[in-house]
N, C-alpha and C positions, 0 to 999 in steps of 0.2 A: 542398444545400451544407452542409458541416461547417465550423465555425470552430475553428481550432487555435491553440495558443500554444506558443512556444518561445523560447529565448534562448541566448546564449553558445556558438554553434556554433564559433567561432574556426577557421574553415576557413583553409587555407594558413598555419597557425601551428605550426611544428615543435615549439616548447616545449610547447604545449598537447597536441599529439598524443602526445608522450613522456609527459607527466603522466597521460594517459588510457590508457597502456599500449601505445601503437602504436610500432612501431619506425620506421615511415616516415610522414611527413605525408600522402602520397598515400593510404595505406591508411586513415588516420584520416578524411580527407575522403570517401573512397568509402563507408566505413561509415555516416557521417552521411547522405549522399545516399540510400543504400539504405534506411536506417531511415525517413527522411522519406517517401520515395516508397512505402514499404510501407503507409502509412496515408493519406497525403494524395493525393486524386484531383484531376483537372484542374479541376473546378468549385469546389473548396474554397478557403478563404482562410486564410492563416497570418499571425498577428500575431507578428512577431519582435521580442522585447524586447531588442534590442541585441547588439552584439559578433558580427557576422556573419563578417567576415574580419579577418585581421591586415593589416598594411601589405602590400598585395598588388600583383602585376603585373596590370594591367587586362585583358589578354587571358585570363589564367587565371580571373580573377574572373568575367568575362562568361560564359565557357564553363561554369564550374561552376554558376553561378546558373541558367542556362537548363536544366540537367538536373533542377532541383527542381520538382516538381508544384505546381500551385495558384497563386493570386494571392497576392502577398506585400505586407504592410504592415510598415513599419519604425518602431519607436520607438527612436531612436538611443541607443546606449550609448557608453561612454568610448572604445571603439576604432573608432568609425564615422565618424571625421573624413574618411576617404578616399572617402566616397560620391560626392561631387561630381566626383571624378576618373575615375569609371568610367562605363560605359554600361549598367550593370545596371538593370533596371526594377523599380520598386515601384509598387503602386497608389497608395500615399500614404506620405509620410515625416513623422513627428512628431518634434519636437526633444526633448521631455521626457516627455510622457505622453499617453494617450488614454483617454477614457471610452467604452465600447462598451455599447450597450443590447442585451441578449440575453434573449429570452423575455418574461416578464410585466413589469408596471409597475415592480417593484422589483428586477429582475435586471440589475444593471450589473456590468461588469468594468472595473476601472481597471488599465491596462497601463502599466508603466514599467520602464526598465532597472534602476533602483535600488529596494530595498525601502523601504517607508514605514511609519511607526508608525500613521498615520491617513490616510484618503483620503476623497474626496467620496462621500457616500451610504453610508459604512460602517455608520452607525447604522440604516440601512434594509436592510441585508443585502448591499450591494455587496461583491464580492470584489476582491482586489488580486493580480495576477500580476506577477512580476518575474524578473529574472536577476541578474547581477553577483556573487552570493555563491557560486556553484558548489556549492550544497548545504550551505554552512556555517551557514545560518540556518534554524532549524526553522520549519515553518508555525505560524501562530497566528491565531486569531480572524479568519478569512477571508483571510489572506495566504499566498501560496505561491510558492516559487521554481519556475519552470517551465523552467529551463535543461536542456540535454541531459545534464548530469552527474546531475541529479536523476532525469530520465527513465530513464537507464541503471539506476539503483538501484531505482526504484519500478515501472517498466514493463518492464525487462529489455532495453531498446534505446535508442539515441540519437535518439529520435523526438519529435515534438511531442505535447503533451497536448491532448485534446479538452476542450471546455467541460464535458461530462458527467463526464469523468475528474477534472477539477479539483474540481468540486462533490462528487463521491463521496469523493475523497481528503481534502478539507477536512472533510467530515462525519465520516468515519472517524477523523480526527485528533481532532476535538472529542469523540467518544465515548470515545476512549482516555485522555484526560486527566481 
């Protein structure tokens, strides 16, 4: 099982689709689903750090969500107030943030929709992944925007980041500064 991180999909959101260079919202949604499914397999888990859909029609939401591979965990973002009105399934929903133990005794990931200046276990090497900023905040000292806008720039597609990719990119960033 691979653990993936993403944010700011904004499916069913015509304005975001246009901002991302798509003429049609359906083409935007299809591109994100295809990119997601190109790396995420059935047994994988994806932590979505908020802003999955726009105010959406429940039938479309449910249909679109079922096409995405893997088990999904949601850390709610500012556009996720609609979650209770739909039938889409998450393994778990967190209101603000979640701390995930990954690997060794000091390998923690703090996932939140919003970027933080400091977080639990930062001084022990924990990293922080977030969305919300759509690539407008540079990574720093263990913090990284893992939204699809950043993935498009850094990975060449609108797909989630793996834990190893986040670690590699944060290390590369530290070496460059």
